[in-house]
C-alpha positions as CSV (number, residue, x, y, z in Angstrom):
1,M,59.7,14.7,-20.5
2,L,60.6,11.7,-22.6
3,T,63.7,13.4,-24.0
4,Q,64.8,14.1,-20.4
5,L,64.4,10.4,-19.6
6,I,66.6,9.6,-22.6
7,T,69.2,12.2,-21.5
8,K,69.4,10.7,-18.0
9,G,69.4,7.1,-19.4
10,E,66.2,6.3,-17.6
11,D,63.9,5.6,-20.6
12,G,64.0,1.9,-19.4
13,L,61.6,3.0,-16.7
14,L,58.9,3.1,-19.3
15,N,58.1,-0.6,-19.1
16,Y,54.7,-1.1,-20.7
17,N,54.7,-3.9,-23.3
18,V,52.8,-2.3,-26.2
19,A,52.8,-5.7,-28.0
20,S,50.3,-6.9,-25.3
21,D,47.8,-4.5,-26.9
22,G,48.5,-5.8,-30.4
23,V,51.0,-3.1,-31.4
24,V,53.5,-4.5,-33.9
25,V,57.0,-3.6,-33.1
26,P,59.4,-3.5,-36.1
27,D,62.1,-6.2,-36.1
28,G,65.3,-4.9,-34.5
29,A,63.5,-2.1,-32.6
30,T,63.4,-1.8,-28.8
31,V,60.4,0.1,-27.5
32,H,60.2,1.5,-24.0
33,A,56.6,2.7,-23.5
34,H,53.9,3.9,-21.2
35,R,50.2,3.7,-22.1
36,G,47.5,6.1,-20.9
37,M,43.8,5.0,-21.0
38,G,40.6,6.0,-19.4
39,V,40.6,9.7,-19.7
40,G,37.4,10.1,-21.7
41,D,37.8,7.7,-24.6
42,A,41.5,8.1,-25.1
43,C,44.2,5.4,-25.6
44,D,47.6,7.0,-25.8
45,Y,51.1,5.6,-26.2
46,Y,54.3,7.4,-25.1
47,M,57.4,5.6,-26.5
48,V,61.1,5.7,-26.9
49,V,62.1,3.7,-29.9
50,S,65.7,2.6,-30.3
51,N,68.0,0.5,-32.6
52,G,70.6,0.2,-29.9
53,S,72.5,3.4,-30.8
54,K,69.9,6.0,-31.8
55,K,66.7,6.8,-29.9
56,V,63.5,8.6,-31.1
57,V,60.5,9.7,-29.1
58,V,57.1,8.7,-30.5
59,V,53.8,9.8,-29.0
60,V,50.4,8.6,-30.3
61,F,47.3,10.3,-29.0
62,T,43.9,8.9,-29.9
63,E,40.3,9.9,-29.2
64,G,37.1,7.9,-29.9
65,Q,39.0,4.8,-31.0
66,A,38.9,1.3,-29.5
67,K,42.1,-0.1,-28.1
68,E,42.4,-2.3,-31.2
69,Q,42.2,0.7,-33.5
70,A,44.7,2.7,-31.4
71,A,47.1,-0.3,-31.5
72,S,46.7,-0.6,-35.3
73,L,47.4,3.2,-35.7
74,T,50.4,2.9,-33.4
75,S,51.8,-0.1,-35.4
76,N,51.6,2.0,-38.6
77,V,53.3,5.0,-36.9
78,L,56.1,2.8,-35.6
79,K,56.6,1.2,-39.0
80,Q,56.9,4.6,-40.6
81,V,59.2,6.0,-37.9
82,W,61.4,2.9,-38.1
83,Q,61.7,3.1,-41.8
84,K,62.4,6.8,-42.0
85,M,64.5,7.3,-38.9
86,F,66.4,4.1,-38.7
87,V,66.4,2.2,-42.0
88,S,66.7,5.0,-44.5
89,G,68.7,7.1,-42.0
90,K,66.9,10.4,-42.4
């Protein structure tokens, strides 16, 4: 679904500000996101991460974690994705 949004140029419709949950967005990254909460004890993030020319889909599903823990995990995932997919170019 997220790749279809990218293909259609509509990933900007994902307008949740993950930083408002404490997620750290890497410098230079644009993140279009949606967050899902409340199904059981889940806190999920659906994101399109971009450097302006390349876009990558990142989805983080959690269960049994507080929002703060999910935000910390998501920050770590974004950092790794940014480094591997954008900085080092792999």
